[in-house]
PDB file as gemmi writes it, atoms N, CA and C in Angstrom:
CRYST1    1.000    1.000    1.000  90.00  90.00  90.00 P 1                      
ATOM      1  N   UNK A   1     192.890 -66.677  93.199  1.00  0.00           N  
ATOM      2  CA  UNK A   1     193.072 -66.662  91.622  1.00  0.00           C  
ATOM      3  C   UNK A   1     191.808 -66.776  91.049  1.00  0.00           C  
ATOM      4  N   UNK A   2     191.619 -65.788  90.024  1.00  0.00           N  
ATOM      5  CA  UNK A   2     190.332 -65.538  89.418  1.00  0.00           C  
ATOM      6  C   UNK A   2     190.711 -66.507  87.925  1.00  0.00           C  
ATOM      7  N   UNK A   3     189.150 -66.966  87.612  1.00  0.00           N  
ATOM      8  CA  UNK A   3     189.598 -67.623  86.416  1.00  0.00           C  
ATOM      9  C   UNK A   3     189.117 -66.326  85.393  1.00  0.00           C  
ATOM     10  N   UNK A   4     189.923 -66.733  84.187  1.00  0.00           N  
ATOM     11  CA  UNK A   4     190.759 -65.892  82.847  1.00  0.00           C  
ATOM     12  C   UNK A   4     188.800 -65.934  82.270  1.00  0.00           C  
ATOM     13  N   UNK A   5     188.782 -64.581  81.722  1.00  0.00           N  
ATOM     14  CA  UNK A   5     187.515 -64.569  81.159  1.00  0.00           C  
ATOM     15  C   UNK A   5     187.478 -64.875  79.874  1.00  0.00           C  
ATOM     16  N   UNK A   6     186.495 -65.974  79.450  1.00  0.00           N  
ATOM     17  CA  UNK A   6     186.426 -67.022  78.037  1.00  0.00           C  
ATOM     18  C   UNK A   6     185.136 -66.305  77.188  1.00  0.00           C  
ATOM     19  N   UNK A   7     185.071 -66.039  75.545  1.00  0.00           N  
ATOM     20  CA  UNK A   7     184.623 -64.983  75.148  1.00  0.00           C  
ATOM     21  C   UNK A   7     184.146 -65.939  74.319  1.00  0.00           C  
ATOM     22  N   UNK A   8     182.583 -66.370  74.047  1.00  0.00           N  
ATOM     23  CA  UNK A   8     182.067 -67.333  73.710  1.00  0.00           C  
ATOM     24  C   UNK A   8     181.439 -66.928  72.238  1.00  0.00           C  
ATOM     25  N   UNK A   9     182.157 -66.648  71.526  1.00  0.00           N  
ATOM     26  CA  UNK A   9     181.426 -66.154  69.950  1.00  0.00           C  
ATOM     27  C   UNK A   9     181.993 -67.094  69.364  1.00  0.00           C  
ATOM     28  N   UNK A  10     181.296 -67.184  67.598  1.00  0.00           N  
ATOM     29  CA  UNK A  10     181.824 -68.002  66.953  1.00  0.00           C  
ATOM     30  C   UNK A  10     182.966 -68.073  65.913  1.00  0.00           C  
ATOM     31  N   UNK A  11     183.526 -67.502  66.432  1.00  0.00           N  
ATOM     32  CA  UNK A  11     185.209 -67.302  66.130  1.00  0.00           C  
ATOM     33  C   UNK A  11     185.778 -68.439  67.305  1.00  0.00           C  
ATOM     34  N   UNK A  12     185.402 -68.329  68.337  1.00  0.00           N  
ATOM     35  CA  UNK A  12     185.743 -69.608  69.582  1.00  0.00           C  
ATOM     36  C   UNK A  12     185.462 -70.615  69.262  1.00  0.00           C  
ATOM     37  N   UNK A  13     184.570 -70.960  68.836  1.00  0.00           N  
ATOM     38  CA  UNK A  13     183.574 -71.972  68.607  1.00  0.00           C  
ATOM     39  C   UNK A  13     184.056 -72.569  67.532  1.00  0.00           C  
ATOM     40  N   UNK A  14     184.232 -72.051  66.522  1.00  0.00           N  
ATOM     41  CA  UNK A  14     184.776 -72.546  64.920  1.00  0.00           C  
ATOM     42  C   UNK A  14     186.385 -73.232  65.148  1.00  0.00           C  
ATOM     43  N   UNK A  15     187.272 -72.146  65.883  1.00  0.00           N  
ATOM     44  CA  UNK A  15     188.427 -72.708  66.240  1.00  0.00           C  
ATOM     45  C   UNK A  15     188.558 -73.859  66.675  1.00  0.00           C  
ATOM     46  N   UNK A  16     187.961 -73.894  67.873  1.00  0.00           N  
ATOM     47  CA  UNK A  16     187.487 -75.334  68.607  1.00  0.00           C  
ATOM     48  C   UNK A  16     187.483 -76.516  67.947  1.00  0.00           C  
ATOM     49  N   UNK A  17     186.252 -76.821  67.576  1.00  0.00           N  
ATOM     50  CA  UNK A  17     186.047 -77.765  66.767  1.00  0.00           C  
ATOM     51  C   UNK A  17     186.760 -77.789  65.331  1.00  0.00           C  
ATOM     52  N   UNK A  18     187.181 -76.886  64.663  1.00  0.00           N  
ATOM     53  CA  UNK A  18     188.488 -77.349  63.662  1.00  0.00           C  
ATOM     54  C   UNK A  18     189.028 -78.126  63.857  1.00  0.00           C  
ATOM     55  N   UNK A  19     189.932 -77.489  64.863  1.00  0.00           N  
ATOM     56  CA  UNK A  19     191.075 -78.640  65.577  1.00  0.00           C  
ATOM     57  C   UNK A  19     190.796 -79.863  65.984  1.00  0.00           C  
ATOM     58  N   UNK A  20     189.787 -80.415  66.495  1.00  0.00           N  
ATOM     59  CA  UNK A  20     189.100 -81.386  66.652  1.00  0.00           C  
ATOM     60  C   UNK A  20     188.831 -82.320  65.773  1.00  0.00           C  
ATOM     61  N   UNK A  21     188.015 -81.766  64.418  1.00  0.00           N  
ATOM     62  CA  UNK A  21     188.015 -81.942  63.476  1.00  0.00           C  
ATOM     63  C   UNK A  21     188.704 -82.854  62.495  1.00  0.00           C  
ATOM     64  N   UNK A  22     190.224 -81.759  62.410  1.00  0.00           N  
ATOM     65  CA  UNK A  22     191.490 -82.182  61.522  1.00  0.00           C  
ATOM     66  C   UNK A  22     192.074 -83.590  62.502  1.00  0.00           C  
ATOM     67  N   UNK A  23     191.958 -83.550  63.863  1.00  0.00           N  
ATOM     68  CA  UNK A  23     192.333 -84.555  64.725  1.00  0.00           C  
ATOM     69  C   UNK A  23     191.308 -86.266  63.989  1.00  0.00           C  
ATOM     70  N   UNK A  24     190.459 -85.766  64.418  1.00  0.00           N  
ATOM     71  CA  UNK A  24     189.283 -87.145  64.263  1.00  0.00           C  
ATOM     72  C   UNK A  24     190.175 -87.526  62.663  1.00  0.00           C  
ATOM     73  N   UNK A  25     190.311 -86.468  61.405  1.00  0.00           N  
ATOM     74  CA  UNK A  25     190.209 -86.868  59.911  1.00  0.00           C  
ATOM     75  C   UNK A  25     191.494 -87.628  59.949  1.00  0.00           C  
ATOM     76  N   UNK A  26     193.129 -87.349  60.777  1.00  0.00           N  
ATOM     77  CA  UNK A  26     193.733 -87.888  60.356  1.00  0.00           C  
ATOM     78  C   UNK A  26     194.622 -88.282  62.293  1.00  0.00           C  
ATOM     79  N   UNK A  27     194.098 -89.095  62.646  1.00  0.00           N  
ATOM     80  CA  UNK A  27     194.746 -89.743  63.546  1.00  0.00           C  
ATOM     81  C   UNK A  27     195.691 -90.306  63.652  1.00  0.00           C  
ATOM     82  N   UNK A  28     196.481 -90.591  62.607  1.00  0.00           N  
ATOM     83  CA  UNK A  28     197.762 -91.393  62.204  1.00  0.00           C  
ATOM     84  C   UNK A  28     198.993 -90.226  61.648  1.00  0.00           C  
ATOM     85  N   UNK A  29     198.315 -89.072  62.073  1.00  0.00           N  
ATOM     86  CA  UNK A  29     199.265 -88.021  60.461  1.00  0.00           C  
ATOM     87  C   UNK A  29     200.578 -88.201  61.169  1.00  0.00           C  
ATOM     88  N   UNK A  30     200.538 -87.573  62.772  1.00  0.00           N  
ATOM     89  CA  UNK A  30     202.056 -87.500  63.391  1.00  0.00           C  
ATOM     90  C   UNK A  30     202.735 -89.049  63.483  1.00  0.00           C  
ATOM     91  N   UNK A  31     202.068 -89.920  63.246  1.00  0.00           N  
ATOM     92  CA  UNK A  31     203.001 -91.337  63.006  1.00  0.00           C  
ATOM     93  C   UNK A  31     203.611 -90.903  61.980  1.00  0.00           C  
ATOM     94  N   UNK A  32     202.745 -91.383  60.747  1.00  0.00           N  
ATOM     95  CA  UNK A  32     203.566 -91.110  59.456  1.00  0.00           C  
ATOM     96  C   UNK A  32     203.972 -90.348  59.270  1.00  0.00           C  
ATOM     97  N   UNK A  33     204.078 -89.124  59.952  1.00  0.00           N  
ATOM     98  CA  UNK A  33     205.759 -88.468  59.489  1.00  0.00           C  
ATOM     99  C   UNK A  33     206.861 -88.573  60.320  1.00  0.00           C  
ATOM    100  N   UNK A  34     206.347 -89.248  61.060  1.00  0.00           N  
ATOM    101  CA  UNK A  34     207.848 -89.494  61.984  1.00  0.00           C  
ATOM    102  C   UNK A  34     208.547 -90.591  61.659  1.00  0.00           C  
ATOM    103  N   UNK A  35     207.285 -91.934  60.263  1.00  0.00           N  
ATOM    104  CA  UNK A  35     207.986 -92.556  60.130  1.00  0.00           C  
ATOM    105  C   UNK A  35     208.821 -92.502  59.000  1.00  0.00           C  
ATOM    106  N   UNK A  36     208.289 -91.683  58.020  1.00  0.00           N  
ATOM    107  CA  UNK A  36     208.428 -90.843  56.902  1.00  0.00           C  
ATOM    108  C   UNK A  36     210.348 -90.348  57.339  1.00  0.00           C  
ATOM    109  N   UNK A  37     209.963 -89.461  58.119  1.00  0.00           N  
ATOM    110  CA  UNK A  37     211.404 -89.433  58.868  1.00  0.00           C  
ATOM    111  C   UNK A  37     212.561 -90.488  59.153  1.00  0.00           C  
ATOM    112  N   UNK A  38     211.774 -91.025  60.011  1.00  0.00           N  
ATOM    113  CA  UNK A  38     213.010 -92.177  60.354  1.00  0.00           C  
ATOM    114  C   UNK A  38     213.328 -93.349  59.305  1.00  0.00           C  
ATOM    115  N   UNK A  39     213.003 -92.893  58.119  1.00  0.00           N  
ATOM    116  CA  UNK A  39     213.125 -94.468  57.081  1.00  0.00           C  
ATOM    117  C   UNK A  39     213.701 -93.066  55.878  1.00  0.00           C  
ATOM    118  N   UNK A  40     213.873 -92.018  55.816  1.00  0.00           N  
ATOM    119  CA  UNK A  40     215.153 -91.565  55.232  1.00  0.00           C  
ATOM    120  C   UNK A  40     215.873 -91.544  55.625  1.00  0.00           C  
ATOM    121  N   UNK A  41     216.462 -91.787  56.665  1.00  0.00           N  
ATOM    122  CA  UNK A  41     217.593 -91.740  57.114  1.00  0.00           C  
ATOM    123  C   UNK A  41     218.570 -92.969  56.770  1.00  0.00           C  
ATOM    124  N   UNK A  42     219.901 -92.365  56.072  1.00  0.00           N  
ATOM    125  CA  UNK A  42     220.921 -93.540  56.065  1.00  0.00           C  
ATOM    126  C   UNK A  42     221.263 -94.314  57.089  1.00  0.00           C  
ATOM    127  N   UNK A  43     221.145 -93.736  58.629  1.00  0.00           N  
ATOM    128  CA  UNK A  43     221.654 -94.603  59.977  1.00  0.00           C  
ATOM    129  C   UNK A  43     220.639 -96.049  59.997  1.00  0.00           C  
ATOM    130  N   UNK A  44     219.610 -95.442  59.244  1.00  0.00           N  
ATOM    131  CA  UNK A  44     218.348 -96.421  59.741  1.00  0.00           C  
ATOM    132  C   UNK A  44     218.263 -97.710  59.017  1.00  0.00           C  
ATOM    133  N   UNK A  45     218.542 -97.176  57.873  1.00  0.00           N  
ATOM    134  CA  UNK A  45     218.969 -98.443  56.909  1.00  0.00           C  
ATOM    135  C   UNK A  45     220.147 -99.666  57.182  1.00  0.00           C  
ATOM    136  N   UNK A  46     220.853 -98.617  57.332  1.00  0.00           N  
ATOM    137  CA  UNK A  46     222.403 -99.350  57.812  1.00  0.00           C  
ATOM    138  C   UNK A  46     221.540-100.223  58.899  1.00  0.00           C  
ATOM    139  N   UNK A  47     220.970 -99.777  60.266  1.00  0.00           N  
ATOM    140  CA  UNK A  47     220.615-100.275  61.523  1.00  0.00           C  
ATOM    141  C   UNK A  47     220.136-101.763  60.902  1.00  0.00           C  
ATOM    142  N   UNK A  48     219.009-101.564  60.309  1.00  0.00           N  
ATOM    143  CA  UNK A  48     217.899-102.694  59.774  1.00  0.00           C  
ATOM    144  C   UNK A  48     219.008-103.586  58.996  1.00  0.00           C  
ATOM    145  N   UNK A  49     219.861-103.351  57.769  1.00  0.00           N  
ATOM    146  CA  UNK A  49     220.506-104.070  56.986  1.00  0.00           C  
ATOM    147  C   UNK A  49     221.591-104.623  58.247  1.00  0.00           C  
ATOM    148  N   UNK A  50     222.047-104.120  58.925  1.00  0.00           N  
ATOM    149  CA  UNK A  50     223.207-104.826  60.454  1.00  0.00           C  
ATOM    150  C   UNK A  50     222.131-106.341  60.919  1.00  0.00           C  
ATOM    151  N   UNK A  51     220.870-105.693  61.951  1.00  0.00           N  
ATOM    152  CA  UNK A  51     220.022-106.517  62.123  1.00  0.00           C  
ATOM    153  C   UNK A  51     219.099-107.666  61.723  1.00  0.00           C  
ATOM    154  N   UNK A  52     219.242-107.769  59.909  1.00  0.00           N  
ATOM    155  CA  UNK A  52     218.882-108.724  59.426  1.00  0.00           C  
ATOM    156  C   UNK A  52     220.204-109.623  58.980  1.00  0.00           C  
ATOM    157  N   UNK A  53     220.969-109.297  59.361  1.00  0.00           N  
ATOM    158  CA  UNK A  53     222.375-110.080  58.975  1.00  0.00           C  
ATOM    159  C   UNK A  53     222.538-110.902  60.305  1.00  0.00           C  
ATOM    160  N   UNK A  54     222.502-110.576  61.201  1.00  0.00           N  
ATOM    161  CA  UNK A  54     222.720-111.748  62.436  1.00  0.00           C  
ATOM    162  C   UNK A  54     222.183-113.151  62.511  1.00  0.00           C  
ATOM    163  N   UNK A  55     220.387-113.178  61.959  1.00  0.00           N  
ATOM    164  CA  UNK A  55     220.188-114.557  61.601  1.00  0.00           C  
ATOM    165  C   UNK A  55     221.072-115.324  60.498  1.00  0.00           C  
ATOM    166  N   UNK A  56     221.526-114.280  59.412  1.00  0.00           N  
ATOM    167  CA  UNK A  56     221.784-115.315  58.369  1.00  0.00           C  
ATOM    168  C   UNK A  56     223.337-115.956  58.711  1.00  0.00           C  
ATOM    169  N   UNK A  57     224.281-114.682  59.466  1.00  0.00           N  
ATOM    170  CA  UNK A  57     225.377-115.272  60.456  1.00  0.00           C  
ATOM    171  C   UNK A  57     225.391-116.276  61.401  1.00  0.00           C  
ATOM    172  N   UNK A  58     224.581-116.380  62.011  1.00  0.00           N  
ATOM    173  CA  UNK A  58     224.623-117.588  62.363  1.00  0.00           C  
ATOM    174  C   UNK A  58     224.161-118.960  62.260  1.00  0.00           C  
ATOM    175  N   UNK A  59     223.298-118.694  61.399  1.00  0.00           N  
ATOM    176  CA  UNK A  59     222.858-120.235  60.148  1.00  0.00           C  
ATOM    177  C   UNK A  59     224.278-120.546  59.368  1.00  0.00           C  
ATOM    178  N   UNK A  60     225.292-119.446  59.469  1.00  0.00           N  
ATOM    179  CA  UNK A  60     226.455-119.693  58.318  1.00  0.00           C  
ATOM    180  C   UNK A  60     227.329-120.735  59.502  1.00  0.00           C  
ATOM    181  N   UNK A  61     227.105-119.536  60.943  1.00  0.00           N  
ATOM    182  CA  UNK A  61     227.945-120.616  61.738  1.00  0.00           C  
ATOM    183  C   UNK A  61     227.533-121.976  62.358  1.00  0.00           C  
ATOM    184  N   UNK A  62     226.430-121.825  62.625  1.00  0.00           N  
ATOM    185  CA  UNK A  62     225.793-123.615  63.207  1.00  0.00           C  
ATOM    186  C   UNK A  62     225.678-124.328  61.861  1.00  0.00           C  
ATOM    187  N   UNK A  63     226.137-123.628  60.936  1.00  0.00           N  
ATOM    188  CA  UNK A  63     226.023-125.136  59.223  1.00  0.00           C  
ATOM    189  C   UNK A  63     227.336-125.328  59.321  1.00  0.00           C  
ATOM    190  N   UNK A  64     228.480-124.645  59.514  1.00  0.00           N  
ATOM    191  CA  UNK A  64     230.114-124.578  59.126  1.00  0.00           C  
ATOM    192  C   UNK A  64     230.250-125.716  60.763  1.00  0.00           C  
ATOM    193  N   UNK A  65     229.746-125.514  61.793  1.00  0.00           N  
ATOM    194  CA  UNK A  65     230.509-126.231  62.999  1.00  0.00           C  
ATOM    195  C   UNK A  65     229.768-127.282  63.076  1.00  0.00           C  
ATOM    196  N   UNK A  66     228.530-127.834  62.277  1.00  0.00           N  
ATOM    197  CA  UNK A  66     228.090-129.064  62.761  1.00  0.00           C  
ATOM    198  C   UNK A  66     228.228-129.851  61.529  1.00  0.00           C  
ATOM    199  N   UNK A  67     228.089-131.191  62.027  1.00  0.00           N  
ATOM    200  CA  UNK A  67     228.973-132.427  60.955  1.00  0.00           C  
ATOM    201  C   UNK A  67     227.707-132.555  59.970  1.00  0.00           C  
ATOM    202  N   UNK A  68     227.897-133.569  58.540  1.00  0.00           N  
ATOM    203  CA  UNK A  68     227.279-133.352  57.585  1.00  0.00           C  
ATOM    204  C   UNK A  68     226.146-134.549  58.086  1.00  0.00           C  
TER     205      UNK A  68                                                      
END                                                                             
């Protein structure tokens, strides 16, 4: 197999550095996008609410079963 021809013109150099510079400027852009998508869903908020109720229900059960 032969290696592909790679041109080294100014357009190729600019395209490579532009992508690297954009990645360095916003390193958590993908994380922010995914978190934004996640917290816009109703099922996520429903699951967080259900998880928040677990310790409350345990505390109520412990208080109801123990004596004064």
